[in-house]
CHARMM internal coordinates of N, CA and C (Angstrom, degrees):
IC EDIT
DIST 1 N 1 CA 1.4417
DIST 1 CA 1 C 1.5281
ANGL 1 N 1 CA 1 C 109.60
DIST 1 C 2 N 1.3124
ANGL 1 CA 1 C 2 N 119.20
DIHE 1 N 1 CA 1 C 2 N 13.76
DIST 2 N 2 CA 1.4569
ANGL 1 C 2 N 2 CA 121.20
DIHE 1 CA 1 C 2 N 2 CA -176.29
DIST 2 CA 2 C 1.5208
ANGL 2 N 2 CA 2 C 113.11
DIHE 1 C 2 N 2 CA 2 C -65.29
DIST 2 C 3 N 1.3263
ANGL 2 CA 2 C 3 N 118.52
DIHE 2 N 2 CA 2 C 3 N -22.81
DIST 3 N 3 CA 1.4611
ANGL 2 C 3 N 3 CA 121.55
DIHE 2 CA 2 C 3 N 3 CA 178.56
DIST 3 CA 3 C 1.5227
ANGL 3 N 3 CA 3 C 112.31
DIHE 2 C 3 N 3 CA 3 C -82.52
DIST 3 C 4 N 1.3040
ANGL 3 CA 3 C 4 N 117.98
DIHE 3 N 3 CA 3 C 4 N -5.56
DIST 4 N 4 CA 1.4626
ANGL 3 C 4 N 4 CA 122.22
DIHE 3 CA 3 C 4 N 4 CA -177.42
DIST 4 CA 4 C 1.5171
ANGL 4 N 4 CA 4 C 110.07
DIHE 3 C 4 N 4 CA 4 C -90.31
DIST 4 C 5 N 1.3154
ANGL 4 CA 4 C 5 N 115.25
DIHE 4 N 4 CA 4 C 5 N 141.63
DIST 5 N 5 CA 1.4640
ANGL 4 C 5 N 5 CA 118.99
DIHE 4 CA 4 C 5 N 5 CA 172.69
DIST 5 CA 5 C 1.5246
ANGL 5 N 5 CA 5 C 108.07
DIHE 4 C 5 N 5 CA 5 C -78.98
DIST 5 C 6 N 1.3176
ANGL 5 CA 5 C 6 N 118.52
DIHE 5 N 5 CA 5 C 6 N 158.76
DIST 6 N 6 CA 1.4693
ANGL 5 C 6 N 6 CA 120.28
DIHE 5 CA 5 C 6 N 6 CA 176.18
DIST 6 CA 6 C 1.5304
ANGL 6 N 6 CA 6 C 111.79
DIHE 5 C 6 N 6 CA 6 C -55.66
DIST 6 C 7 N 1.3247
ANGL 6 CA 6 C 7 N 116.49
DIHE 6 N 6 CA 6 C 7 N -39.90
DIST 7 N 7 CA 1.4642
ANGL 6 C 7 N 7 CA 120.23
DIHE 6 CA 6 C 7 N 7 CA 179.76
DIST 7 CA 7 C 1.5265
ANGL 7 N 7 CA 7 C 110.71
DIHE 6 C 7 N 7 CA 7 C -61.98
DIST 7 C 8 N 1.3364
ANGL 7 CA 7 C 8 N 117.24
DIHE 7 N 7 CA 7 C 8 N -42.07
DIST 8 N 8 CA 1.4646
ANGL 7 C 8 N 8 CA 121.27
DIHE 7 CA 7 C 8 N 8 CA 178.43
DIST 8 CA 8 C 1.5247
ANGL 8 N 8 CA 8 C 111.20
DIHE 7 C 8 N 8 CA 8 C -65.62
DIST 8 C 9 N 1.3278
ANGL 8 CA 8 C 9 N 116.42
DIHE 8 N 8 CA 8 C 9 N -41.65
DIST 9 N 9 CA 1.4643
ANGL 8 C 9 N 9 CA 120.60
DIHE 8 CA 8 C 9 N 9 CA -179.93
DIST 9 CA 9 C 1.5249
ANGL 9 N 9 CA 9 C 110.73
DIHE 8 C 9 N 9 CA 9 C -63.53
DIST 9 C 10 N 1.3176
ANGL 9 CA 9 C 10 N 116.74
DIHE 9 N 9 CA 9 C 10 N -41.63
DIST 10 N 10 CA 1.4673
ANGL 9 C 10 N 10 CA 121.11
DIHE 9 CA 9 C 10 N 10 CA 178.75
DIST 10 CA 10 C 1.5224
ANGL 10 N 10 CA 10 C 110.32
DIHE 9 C 10 N 10 CA 10 C -65.45
DIST 10 C 11 N 1.3222
ANGL 10 CA 10 C 11 N 117.02
DIHE 10 N 10 CA 10 C 11 N -43.51
DIST 11 N 11 CA 1.4683
ANGL 10 C 11 N 11 CA 120.81
DIHE 10 CA 10 C 11 N 11 CA 179.22
DIST 11 CA 11 C 1.5249
ANGL 11 N 11 CA 11 C 110.75
DIHE 10 C 11 N 11 CA 11 C -62.53
DIST 11 C 12 N 1.3360
ANGL 11 CA 11 C 12 N 116.80
DIHE 11 N 11 CA 11 C 12 N -41.71
DIST 12 N 12 CA 1.4572
ANGL 11 C 12 N 12 CA 120.42
DIHE 11 CA 11 C 12 N 12 CA 179.40
DIST 12 CA 12 C 1.5265
ANGL 12 N 12 CA 12 C 110.52
DIHE 11 C 12 N 12 CA 12 C -63.97
DIST 12 C 13 N 1.3235
ANGL 12 CA 12 C 13 N 116.83
DIHE 12 N 12 CA 12 C 13 N -44.36
DIST 13 N 13 CA 1.4704
ANGL 12 C 13 N 13 CA 119.92
DIHE 12 CA 12 C 13 N 13 CA -179.43
DIST 13 CA 13 C 1.5219
ANGL 13 N 13 CA 13 C 110.68
DIHE 12 C 13 N 13 CA 13 C -63.59
DIST 13 C 14 N 1.3152
ANGL 13 CA 13 C 14 N 117.64
DIHE 13 N 13 CA 13 C 14 N -38.50
DIST 14 N 14 CA 1.4675
ANGL 13 C 14 N 14 CA 120.70
DIHE 13 CA 13 C 14 N 14 CA 176.33
DIST 14 CA 14 C 1.5233
ANGL 14 N 14 CA 14 C 111.08
DIHE 13 C 14 N 14 CA 14 C -62.29
DIST 14 C 15 N 1.3273
ANGL 14 CA 14 C 15 N 116.95
DIHE 14 N 14 CA 14 C 15 N -41.46
DIST 15 N 15 CA 1.4771
ANGL 14 C 15 N 15 CA 120.24
DIHE 14 CA 14 C 15 N 15 CA 176.84
DIST 15 CA 15 C 1.5228
ANGL 15 N 15 CA 15 C 110.46
DIHE 14 C 15 N 15 CA 15 C -62.14
DIST 15 C 16 N 1.3252
ANGL 15 CA 15 C 16 N 116.30
DIHE 15 N 15 CA 15 C 16 N -43.88
DIST 16 N 16 CA 1.4663
ANGL 15 C 16 N 16 CA 120.23
DIHE 15 CA 15 C 16 N 16 CA 179.11
DIST 16 CA 16 C 1.5260
ANGL 16 N 16 CA 16 C 110.94
DIHE 15 C 16 N 16 CA 16 C -59.43
DIST 16 C 17 N 1.3110
ANGL 16 CA 16 C 17 N 116.86
DIHE 16 N 16 CA 16 C 17 N -40.80
DIST 17 N 17 CA 1.4635
ANGL 16 C 17 N 17 CA 121.06
DIHE 16 CA 16 C 17 N 17 CA -179.91
DIST 17 CA 17 C 1.5229
ANGL 17 N 17 CA 17 C 110.73
DIHE 16 C 17 N 17 CA 17 C -66.08
DIST 17 C 18 N 1.3233
ANGL 17 CA 17 C 18 N 117.14
DIHE 17 N 17 CA 17 C 18 N -45.54
DIST 18 N 18 CA 1.4704
ANGL 17 C 18 N 18 CA 119.99
DIHE 17 CA 17 C 18 N 18 CA 178.63
DIST 18 CA 18 C 1.5223
ANGL 18 N 18 CA 18 C 111.38
DIHE 17 C 18 N 18 CA 18 C -60.26
DIST 18 C 19 N 1.3290
ANGL 18 CA 18 C 19 N 116.86
DIHE 18 N 18 CA 18 C 19 N -44.85
DIST 19 N 19 CA 1.4619
ANGL 18 C 19 N 19 CA 120.40
DIHE 18 CA 18 C 19 N 19 CA 178.18
DIST 19 CA 19 C 1.5254
ANGL 19 N 19 CA 19 C 110.67
DIHE 18 C 19 N 19 CA 19 C -64.78
DIST 19 C 20 N 1.3275
ANGL 19 CA 19 C 20 N 116.67
DIHE 19 N 19 CA 19 C 20 N -40.39
DIST 20 N 20 CA 1.4584
ANGL 19 C 20 N 20 CA 120.64
DIHE 19 CA 19 C 20 N 20 CA 178.42
DIST 20 CA 20 C 1.5151
ANGL 20 N 20 CA 20 C 112.18
DIHE 19 C 20 N 20 CA 20 C -61.80
DIST 20 C 21 N 1.3242
ANGL 20 CA 20 C 21 N 116.78
DIHE 20 N 20 CA 20 C 21 N -41.18
DIST 21 N 21 CA 1.4669
ANGL 20 C 21 N 21 CA 120.64
DIHE 20 CA 20 C 21 N 21 CA 178.24
DIST 21 CA 21 C 1.5259
ANGL 21 N 21 CA 21 C 110.77
DIHE 20 C 21 N 21 CA 21 C -62.95
DIST 21 C 22 N 1.3138
ANGL 21 CA 21 C 22 N 117.02
DIHE 21 N 21 CA 21 C 22 N -39.64
DIST 22 N 22 CA 1.4719
ANGL 21 C 22 N 22 CA 120.62
DIHE 21 CA 21 C 22 N 22 CA 177.92
DIST 22 CA 22 C 1.5251
ANGL 22 N 22 CA 22 C 110.65
DIHE 21 C 22 N 22 CA 22 C -64.98
DIST 22 C 23 N 1.3180
ANGL 22 CA 22 C 23 N 116.08
DIHE 22 N 22 CA 22 C 23 N -42.27
DIST 23 N 23 CA 1.4685
ANGL 22 C 23 N 23 CA 120.03
DIHE 22 CA 22 C 23 N 23 CA -179.16
DIST 23 CA 23 C 1.5248
ANGL 23 N 23 CA 23 C 111.57
DIHE 22 C 23 N 23 CA 23 C -67.06
DIST 23 C 24 N 1.3191
ANGL 23 CA 23 C 24 N 116.65
DIHE 23 N 23 CA 23 C 24 N -39.58
DIST 24 N 24 CA 1.4673
ANGL 23 C 24 N 24 CA 120.54
DIHE 23 CA 23 C 24 N 24 CA 177.46
DIST 24 CA 24 C 1.5267
ANGL 24 N 24 CA 24 C 109.99
DIHE 23 C 24 N 24 CA 24 C -62.51
DIST 24 C 25 N 1.3185
ANGL 24 CA 24 C 25 N 117.07
DIHE 24 N 24 CA 24 C 25 N -44.76
DIST 25 N 25 CA 1.4677
ANGL 24 C 25 N 25 CA 120.51
DIHE 24 CA 24 C 25 N 25 CA 179.17
DIST 25 CA 25 C 1.5256
ANGL 25 N 25 CA 25 C 110.63
DIHE 24 C 25 N 25 CA 25 C -61.01
DIST 25 C 26 N 1.3212
ANGL 25 CA 25 C 26 N 116.96
DIHE 25 N 25 CA 25 C 26 N -41.24
DIST 26 N 26 CA 1.4712
ANGL 25 C 26 N 26 CA 120.72
DIHE 25 CA 25 C 26 N 26 CA 179.39
DIST 26 CA 26 C 1.5290
ANGL 26 N 26 CA 26 C 110.31
DIHE 25 C 26 N 26 CA 26 C -65.69
DIST 26 C 27 N 1.3082
ANGL 26 CA 26 C 27 N 116.69
DIHE 26 N 26 CA 26 C 27 N -42.63
DIST 27 N 27 CA 1.4643
ANGL 26 C 27 N 27 CA 120.31
DIHE 26 CA 26 C 27 N 27 CA 179.51
DIST 27 CA 27 C 1.5238
ANGL 27 N 27 CA 27 C 110.69
DIHE 26 C 27 N 27 CA 27 C -63.96
DIST 27 C 28 N 1.3261
ANGL 27 CA 27 C 28 N 117.26
DIHE 27 N 27 CA 27 C 28 N -40.17
DIST 28 N 28 CA 1.4650
ANGL 27 C 28 N 28 CA 120.70
DIHE 27 CA 27 C 28 N 28 CA 177.03
DIST 28 CA 28 C 1.5270
ANGL 28 N 28 CA 28 C 110.39
DIHE 27 C 28 N 28 CA 28 C -59.64
DIST 28 C 29 N 1.3210
ANGL 28 CA 28 C 29 N 116.78
DIHE 28 N 28 CA 28 C 29 N -42.24
DIST 29 N 29 CA 1.4669
ANGL 28 C 29 N 29 CA 120.82
DIHE 28 CA 28 C 29 N 29 CA 179.23
DIST 29 CA 29 C 1.5247
ANGL 29 N 29 CA 29 C 110.81
DIHE 28 C 29 N 29 CA 29 C -65.17
DIST 29 C 30 N 1.3164
ANGL 29 CA 29 C 30 N 117.01
DIHE 29 N 29 CA 29 C 30 N -40.11
DIST 30 N 30 CA 1.4648
ANGL 29 C 30 N 30 CA 120.52
DIHE 29 CA 29 C 30 N 30 CA 179.30
DIST 30 CA 30 C 1.5253
ANGL 30 N 30 CA 30 C 111.39
DIHE 29 C 30 N 30 CA 30 C -65.51
DIST 30 C 31 N 1.3214
ANGL 30 CA 30 C 31 N 116.93
DIHE 30 N 30 CA 30 C 31 N -42.14
DIST 31 N 31 CA 1.4674
ANGL 30 C 31 N 31 CA 120.68
DIHE 30 CA 30 C 31 N 31 CA 178.88
DIST 31 CA 31 C 1.5260
ANGL 31 N 31 CA 31 C 110.07
DIHE 30 C 31 N 31 CA 31 C -63.09
DIST 31 C 32 N 1.3064
ANGL 31 CA 31 C 32 N 116.79
DIHE 31 N 31 CA 31 C 32 N -43.61
DIST 32 N 32 CA 1.4613
ANGL 31 C 32 N 32 CA 120.81
DIHE 31 CA 31 C 32 N 32 CA 177.97
DIST 32 CA 32 C 1.5314
ANGL 32 N 32 CA 32 C 110.80
DIHE 31 C 32 N 32 CA 32 C -60.38
DIST 32 C 33 N 1.3169
ANGL 32 CA 32 C 33 N 115.98
DIHE 32 N 32 CA 32 C 33 N -44.11
DIST 33 N 33 CA 1.4647
ANGL 32 C 33 N 33 CA 120.59
DIHE 32 CA 32 C 33 N 33 CA 178.87
DIST 33 CA 33 C 1.5262
ANGL 33 N 33 CA 33 C 111.25
DIHE 32 C 33 N 33 CA 33 C -61.60
DIST 33 C 34 N 1.3184
ANGL 33 CA 33 C 34 N 116.71
DIHE 33 N 33 CA 33 C 34 N -41.60
DIST 34 N 34 CA 1.4634
ANGL 33 C 34 N 34 CA 120.30
DIHE 33 CA 33 C 34 N 34 CA 177.99
DIST 34 CA 34 C 1.5229
ANGL 34 N 34 CA 34 C 111.08
DIHE 33 C 34 N 34 CA 34 C -62.73
DIST 34 C 35 N 1.3185
ANGL 34 CA 34 C 35 N 116.85
DIHE 34 N 34 CA 34 C 35 N -42.18
DIST 35 N 35 CA 1.4707
ANGL 34 C 35 N 35 CA 120.44
DIHE 34 CA 34 C 35 N 35 CA 178.65
DIST 35 CA 35 C 1.5249
ANGL 35 N 35 CA 35 C 110.78
DIHE 34 C 35 N 35 CA 35 C -62.93
DIST 35 C 36 N 1.3240
ANGL 35 CA 35 C 36 N 116.17
DIHE 35 N 35 CA 35 C 36 N -43.95
DIST 36 N 36 CA 1.4645
ANGL 35 C 36 N 36 CA 120.72
DIHE 35 CA 35 C 36 N 36 CA -179.80
DIST 36 CA 36 C 1.5239
ANGL 36 N 36 CA 36 C 111.56
DIHE 35 C 36 N 36 CA 36 C -61.90
DIST 36 C 37 N 1.3199
ANGL 36 CA 36 C 37 N 116.95
DIHE 36 N 36 CA 36 C 37 N -28.19
DIST 37 N 37 CA 1.4647
ANGL 36 C 37 N 37 CA 121.81
DIHE 36 CA 36 C 37 N 37 CA 179.80
DIST 37 CA 37 C 1.5247
ANGL 37 N 37 CA 37 C 112.22
DIHE 36 C 37 N 37 CA 37 C -91.18
DIST 37 C 38 N 1.3368
ANGL 37 CA 37 C 38 N 116.29
DIHE 37 N 37 CA 37 C 38 N 3.24
DIST 38 N 38 CA 1.4554
ANGL 37 C 38 N 38 CA 119.92
DIHE 37 CA 37 C 38 N 38 CA 178.56
DIST 38 CA 38 C 1.5176
ANGL 38 N 38 CA 38 C 113.99
DIHE 37 C 38 N 38 CA 38 C 76.54
DIST 38 C 39 N 1.3023
ANGL 38 CA 38 C 39 N 117.54
DIHE 38 N 38 CA 38 C 39 N 19.04
DIST 39 N 39 CA 1.4643
ANGL 38 C 39 N 39 CA 122.03
DIHE 38 CA 38 C 39 N 39 CA -179.46
DIST 39 CA 39 C 1.5278
ANGL 39 N 39 CA 39 C 109.14
DIHE 38 C 39 N 39 CA 39 C -95.24
DIST 39 C 40 N 1.3341
ANGL 39 CA 39 C 40 N 114.64
DIHE 39 N 39 CA 39 C 40 N 62.37
DIST 40 N 40 CA 1.4614
ANGL 39 C 40 N 40 CA 121.26
DIHE 39 CA 39 C 40 N 40 CA -171.61
DIST 40 CA 40 C 1.5263
ANGL 40 N 40 CA 40 C 113.87
DIHE 39 C 40 N 40 CA 40 C -60.77
DIST 40 C 41 N 1.3300
ANGL 40 CA 40 C 41 N 116.72
DIHE 40 N 40 CA 40 C 41 N -39.09
DIST 41 N 41 CA 1.4669
ANGL 40 C 41 N 41 CA 119.17
DIHE 40 CA 40 C 41 N 41 CA 179.86
DIST 41 CA 41 C 1.5297
ANGL 41 N 41 CA 41 C 110.17
DIHE 40 C 41 N 41 CA 41 C -63.10
DIST 41 C 42 N 1.3160
ANGL 41 CA 41 C 42 N 116.87
DIHE 41 N 41 CA 41 C 42 N -45.29
DIST 42 N 42 CA 1.4612
ANGL 41 C 42 N 42 CA 120.17
DIHE 41 CA 41 C 42 N 42 CA 178.27
DIST 42 CA 42 C 1.5253
ANGL 42 N 42 CA 42 C 111.50
DIHE 41 C 42 N 42 CA 42 C -66.86
DIST 42 C 43 N 1.3230
ANGL 42 CA 42 C 43 N 116.74
DIHE 42 N 42 CA 42 C 43 N -36.38
DIST 43 N 43 CA 1.4659
ANGL 42 C 43 N 43 CA 120.46
DIHE 42 CA 42 C 43 N 43 CA 177.60
DIST 43 CA 43 C 1.5279
ANGL 43 N 43 CA 43 C 110.05
DIHE 42 C 43 N 43 CA 43 C -63.39
DIST 43 C 44 N 1.3268
ANGL 43 CA 43 C 44 N 116.24
DIHE 43 N 43 CA 43 C 44 N -39.21
DIST 44 N 44 CA 1.4625
ANGL 43 C 44 N 44 CA 119.86
DIHE 43 CA 43 C 44 N 44 CA 178.19
DIST 44 CA 44 C 1.5259
ANGL 44 N 44 CA 44 C 110.46
DIHE 43 C 44 N 44 CA 44 C -63.18
DIST 44 C 45 N 1.3208
ANGL 44 CA 44 C 45 N 116.68
DIHE 44 N 44 CA 44 C 45 N -43.10
DIST 45 N 45 CA 1.4746
ANGL 44 C 45 N 45 CA 120.12
DIHE 44 CA 44 C 45 N 45 CA 176.84
DIST 45 CA 45 C 1.5267
ANGL 45 N 45 CA 45 C 110.32
DIHE 44 C 45 N 45 CA 45 C -62.74
DIST 45 C 46 N 1.3328
ANGL 45 CA 45 C 46 N 115.50
DIHE 45 N 45 CA 45 C 46 N -40.27
DIST 46 N 46 CA 1.4579
ANGL 45 C 46 N 46 CA 120.18
DIHE 45 CA 45 C 46 N 46 CA 177.50
DIST 46 CA 46 C 1.5162
ANGL 46 N 46 CA 46 C 111.83
DIHE 45 C 46 N 46 CA 46 C -61.84
DIST 46 C 47 N 1.3278
ANGL 46 CA 46 C 47 N 116.51
DIHE 46 N 46 CA 46 C 47 N -38.17
DIST 47 N 47 CA 1.4712
ANGL 46 C 47 N 47 CA 120.99
DIHE 46 CA 46 C 47 N 47 CA 176.62
DIST 47 CA 47 C 1.5282
ANGL 47 N 47 CA 47 C 111.37
DIHE 46 C 47 N 47 CA 47 C -63.82
DIST 47 C 48 N 1.3286
ANGL 47 CA 47 C 48 N 115.95
DIHE 47 N 47 CA 47 C 48 N -38.15
DIST 48 N 48 CA 1.4622
ANGL 47 C 48 N 48 CA 119.77
DIHE 47 CA 47 C 48 N 48 CA 178.00
DIST 48 CA 48 C 1.5299
ANGL 48 N 48 CA 48 C 110.38
DIHE 47 C 48 N 48 CA 48 C -63.43
DIST 48 C 49 N 1.3139
ANGL 48 CA 48 C 49 N 116.01
DIHE 48 N 48 CA 48 C 49 N -43.88
DIST 49 N 49 CA 1.4621
ANGL 48 C 49 N 49 CA 120.89
DIHE 48 CA 48 C 49 N 49 CA 177.72
DIST 49 CA 49 C 1.5208
ANGL 49 N 49 CA 49 C 109.81
DIHE 48 C 49 N 49 CA 49 C -64.34
DIST 49 C 50 N 1.3194
ANGL 49 CA 49 C 50 N 116.00
DIHE 49 N 49 CA 49 C 50 N -42.38
DIST 50 N 50 CA 1.4643
ANGL 49 C 50 N 50 CA 121.34
DIHE 49 CA 49 C 50 N 50 CA 179.28
DIST 50 CA 50 C 1.5298
ANGL 50 N 50 CA 50 C 110.84
DIHE 49 C 50 N 50 CA 50 C -59.37
DIST 50 C 51 N 1.3036
ANGL 50 CA 50 C 51 N 116.95
DIHE 50 N 50 CA 50 C 51 N -40.03
DIST 51 N 51 CA 1.4611
ANGL 50 C 51 N 51 CA 121.05
DIHE 50 CA 50 C 51 N 51 CA 178.26
DIST 51 CA 51 C 1.5301
ANGL 51 N 51 CA 51 C 110.82
DIHE 50 C 51 N 51 CA 51 C -61.03
DIST 51 C 52 N 1.3229
ANGL 51 CA 51 C 52 N 116.54
DIHE 51 N 51 CA 51 C 52 N -43.87
DIST 52 N 52 CA 1.4640
ANGL 51 C 52 N 52 CA 120.51
DIHE 51 CA 51 C 52 N 52 CA 178.00
DIST 52 CA 52 C 1.5264
ANGL 52 N 52 CA 52 C 111.43
DIHE 51 C 52 N 52 CA 52 C -65.28
DIST 52 C 53 N 1.3135
ANGL 52 CA 52 C 53 N 116.11
DIHE 52 N 52 CA 52 C 53 N -39.18
DIST 53 N 53 CA 1.4606
ANGL 52 C 53 N 53 CA 120.22
DIHE 52 CA 52 C 53 N 53 CA 178.91
DIST 53 CA 53 C 1.5243
ANGL 53 N 53 CA 53 C 110.80
DIHE 52 C 53 N 53 CA 53 C -63.94
DIST 53 C 54 N 1.3217
ANGL 53 CA 53 C 54 N 116.51
DIHE 53 N 53 CA 53 C 54 N -41.99
DIST 54 N 54 CA 1.4722
ANGL 53 C 54 N 54 CA 120.40
DIHE 53 CA 53 C 54 N 54 CA 178.37
DIST 54 CA 54 C 1.5263
ANGL 54 N 54 CA 54 C 111.06
DIHE 53 C 54 N 54 CA 54 C -64.93
DIST 54 C 55 N 1.3172
ANGL 54 CA 54 C 55 N 115.93
DIHE 54 N 54 CA 54 C 55 N -40.04
DIST 55 N 55 CA 1.4620
ANGL 54 C 55 N 55 CA 119.77
DIHE 54 CA 54 C 55 N 55 CA 178.04
DIST 55 CA 55 C 1.5304
ANGL 55 N 55 CA 55 C 110.42
DIHE 54 C 55 N 55 CA 55 C -62.33
DIST 55 C 56 N 1.3101
ANGL 55 CA 55 C 56 N 116.51
DIHE 55 N 55 CA 55 C 56 N -43.41
DIST 56 N 56 CA 1.4603
ANGL 55 C 56 N 56 CA 121.08
DIHE 55 CA 55 C 56 N 56 CA 177.57
DIST 56 CA 56 C 1.5256
ANGL 56 N 56 CA 56 C 111.18
DIHE 55 C 56 N 56 CA 56 C -61.08
DIST 56 C 57 N 1.3207
ANGL 56 CA 56 C 57 N 115.80
DIHE 56 N 56 CA 56 C 57 N -41.51
DIST 57 N 57 CA 1.4623
ANGL 56 C 57 N 57 CA 120.78
DIHE 56 CA 56 C 57 N 57 CA 178.61
DIST 57 CA 57 C 1.5347
ANGL 57 N 57 CA 57 C 110.80
DIHE 56 C 57 N 57 CA 57 C -64.07
DIST 57 C 58 N 1.3154
ANGL 57 CA 57 C 58 N 116.73
DIHE 57 N 57 CA 57 C 58 N -40.12
DIST 58 N 58 CA 1.4719
ANGL 57 C 58 N 58 CA 120.57
DIHE 57 CA 57 C 58 N 58 CA 177.12
DIST 58 CA 58 C 1.5284
ANGL 58 N 58 CA 58 C 111.12
DIHE 57 C 58 N 58 CA 58 C -63.37
DIST 58 C 59 N 1.3329
ANGL 58 CA 58 C 59 N 116.38
DIHE 58 N 58 CA 58 C 59 N -39.61
DIST 59 N 59 CA 1.4630
ANGL 58 C 59 N 59 CA 119.94
DIHE 58 CA 58 C 59 N 59 CA 178.18
DIST 59 CA 59 C 1.5247
ANGL 59 N 59 CA 59 C 111.09
DIHE 58 C 59 N 59 CA 59 C -65.53
DIST 59 C 60 N 1.3184
ANGL 59 CA 59 C 60 N 116.47
DIHE 59 N 59 CA 59 C 60 N -40.63
DIST 60 N 60 CA 1.4686
ANGL 59 C 60 N 60 CA 120.18
DIHE 59 CA 59 C 60 N 60 CA 177.24
DIST 60 CA 60 C 1.5222
ANGL 60 N 60 CA 60 C 111.06
DIHE 59 C 60 N 60 CA 60 C -63.32
DIST 60 C 61 N 1.3168
ANGL 60 CA 60 C 61 N 116.48
DIHE 60 N 60 CA 60 C 61 N -40.74
DIST 61 N 61 CA 1.4622
ANGL 60 C 61 N 61 CA 120.50
DIHE 60 CA 60 C 61 N 61 CA 178.76
DIST 61 CA 61 C 1.5294
ANGL 61 N 61 CA 61 C 110.51
DIHE 60 C 61 N 61 CA 61 C -64.73
DIST 61 C 62 N 1.3178
ANGL 61 CA 61 C 62 N 116.72
DIHE 61 N 61 CA 61 C 62 N -41.11
DIST 62 N 62 CA 1.4657
ANGL 61 C 62 N 62 CA 120.52
DIHE 61 CA 61 C 62 N 62 CA 177.55
DIST 62 CA 62 C 1.5272
ANGL 62 N 62 CA 62 C 110.43
DIHE 61 C 62 N 62 CA 62 C -63.99
DIST 62 C 63 N 1.3123
ANGL 62 CA 62 C 63 N 116.35
DIHE 62 N 62 CA 62 C 63 N -40.76
DIST 63 N 63 CA 1.4739
ANGL 62 C 63 N 63 CA 119.77
DIHE 62 CA 62 C 63 N 63 CA 177.99
DIST 63 CA 63 C 1.5231
ANGL 63 N 63 CA 63 C 110.30
DIHE 62 C 63 N 63 CA 63 C -62.96
DIST 63 C 64 N 1.3284
ANGL 63 CA 63 C 64 N 117.06
DIHE 63 N 63 CA 63 C 64 N -43.17
DIST 64 N 64 CA 1.4601
ANGL 63 C 64 N 64 CA 120.28
DIHE 63 CA 63 C 64 N 64 CA 179.00
DIST 64 CA 64 C 1.5261
ANGL 64 N 64 CA 64 C 110.47
DIHE 63 C 64 N 64 CA 64 C -60.64
DIST 64 C 65 N 1.3180
ANGL 64 CA 64 C 65 N 116.54
DIHE 64 N 64 CA 64 C 65 N -45.35
DIST 65 N 65 CA 1.4718
ANGL 64 C 65 N 65 CA 119.88
DIHE 64 CA 64 C 65 N 65 CA 179.25
DIST 65 CA 65 C 1.5300
ANGL 65 N 65 CA 65 C 110.93
DIHE 64 C 65 N 65 CA 65 C -60.93
DIST 65 C 66 N 1.3209
ANGL 65 CA 65 C 66 N 115.93
DIHE 65 N 65 CA 65 C 66 N -39.35
DIST 66 N 66 CA 1.4559
ANGL 65 C 66 N 66 CA 120.20
DIHE 65 CA 65 C 66 N 66 CA 177.98
DIST 66 CA 66 C 1.5318
ANGL 66 N 66 CA 66 C 110.57
DIHE 65 C 66 N 66 CA 66 C -63.63
DIST 66 C 67 N 1.3137
ANGL 66 CA 66 C 67 N 116.86
DIHE 66 N 66 CA 66 C 67 N -47.83
DIST 67 N 67 CA 1.4673
ANGL 66 C 67 N 67 CA 120.63
DIHE 66 CA 66 C 67 N 67 CA 179.17
DIST 67 CA 67 C 1.5251
ANGL 67 N 67 CA 67 C 111.21
DIHE 66 C 67 N 67 CA 67 C -60.13
DIST 67 C 68 N 1.3211
ANGL 67 CA 67 C 68 N 115.22
DIHE 67 N 67 CA 67 C 68 N -45.09
DIST 68 N 68 CA 1.4641
ANGL 67 C 68 N 68 CA 119.55
DIHE 67 CA 67 C 68 N 68 CA -179.55
DIST 68 CA 68 C 1.5249
ANGL 68 N 68 CA 68 C 111.13
DIHE 67 C 68 N 68 CA 68 C -65.75
DIST 68 C 69 N 1.3165
ANGL 68 CA 68 C 69 N 116.62
DIHE 68 N 68 CA 68 C 69 N -36.45
DIST 69 N 69 CA 1.4573
ANGL 68 C 69 N 69 CA 120.26
DIHE 68 CA 68 C 69 N 69 CA 177.85
DIST 69 CA 69 C 1.5225
ANGL 69 N 69 CA 69 C 112.22
DIHE 68 C 69 N 69 CA 69 C -65.64
DIST 69 C 70 N 1.3192
ANGL 69 CA 69 C 70 N 115.64
DIHE 69 N 69 CA 69 C 70 N -38.39
DIST 70 N 70 CA 1.4633
ANGL 69 C 70 N 70 CA 119.47
DIHE 69 CA 69 C 70 N 70 CA -179.20
DIST 70 CA 70 C 1.5187
ANGL 70 N 70 CA 70 C 112.74
DIHE 69 C 70 N 70 CA 70 C -76.83
DIST 70 C 71 N 1.3403
ANGL 70 CA 70 C 71 N 115.87
DIHE 70 N 70 CA 70 C 71 N -31.99
DIST 71 N 71 CA 1.4637
ANGL 70 C 71 N 71 CA 118.89
DIHE 70 CA 70 C 71 N 71 CA -173.00
DIST 71 CA 71 C 1.5196
ANGL 71 N 71 CA 71 C 113.73
DIHE 70 C 71 N 71 CA 71 C -114.11
DIST 71 C 72 N 1.3344
ANGL 71 CA 71 C 72 N 116.64
DIHE 71 N 71 CA 71 C 72 N 5.74
DIST 72 N 72 CA 1.4534
ANGL 71 C 72 N 72 CA 120.78
DIHE 71 CA 71 C 72 N 72 CA 169.68
DIST 72 CA 72 C 1.5051
ANGL 72 N 72 CA 72 C 117.31
DIHE 71 C 72 N 72 CA 72 C 77.39
DIST 72 C 73 N 1.3311
ANGL 72 CA 72 C 73 N 118.25
DIHE 72 N 72 CA 72 C 73 N 19.29
DIST 73 N 73 CA 1.4635
ANGL 72 C 73 N 73 CA 119.82
DIHE 72 CA 72 C 73 N 73 CA 177.65
DIST 73 CA 73 C 1.5217
ANGL 73 N 73 CA 73 C 108.84
DIHE 72 C 73 N 73 CA 73 C -102.17
DIST 73 C 74 N 1.3245
ANGL 73 CA 73 C 74 N 118.69
DIHE 73 N 73 CA 73 C 74 N 131.03
DIST 74 N 74 CA 1.4691
ANGL 73 C 74 N 74 CA 121.38
DIHE 73 CA 73 C 74 N 74 CA -178.38
DIST 74 CA 74 C 1.5218
ANGL 74 N 74 CA 74 C 112.80
DIHE 73 C 74 N 74 CA 74 C -74.16
DIST 74 C 75 N 1.3260
ANGL 74 CA 74 C 75 N 115.13
DIHE 74 N 74 CA 74 C 75 N 151.44
DIST 75 N 75 CA 1.4575
ANGL 74 C 75 N 75 CA 121.79
DIHE 74 CA 74 C 75 N 75 CA 173.97
DIST 75 CA 75 C 1.5113
ANGL 75 N 75 CA 75 C 108.83
DIHE 74 C 75 N 75 CA 75 C -73.88
DIST 75 C 76 N 1.3213
ANGL 75 CA 75 C 76 N 117.30
DIHE 75 N 75 CA 75 C 76 N 126.77
DIST 76 N 76 CA 1.4835
ANGL 75 C 76 N 76 CA 121.56
DIHE 75 CA 75 C 76 N 76 CA 178.88
DIST 76 CA 76 C 1.4955
ANGL 76 N 76 CA 76 C 111.05
DIHE 75 C 76 N 76 CA 76 C -94.31
END
COOR INIT
IC SEED 1 N 1 CA 1 C
IC BUILD
């Protein structure tokens, strides 16, 4: 990422977070749908994936905070 400006890196991380939030919401809906259909084993697998997705989102948020802290841009 050495060719990226801090502003570009922050903008990219914000996009990643927005997309991640959308994906997490979709996964939550899918897991709920699986549970409602009695597909508990698949819902459990979906929960495992959801956990990883949330962890990834937390890492992206931490990265954004780090970038903003170093380059002085506030988290929106």
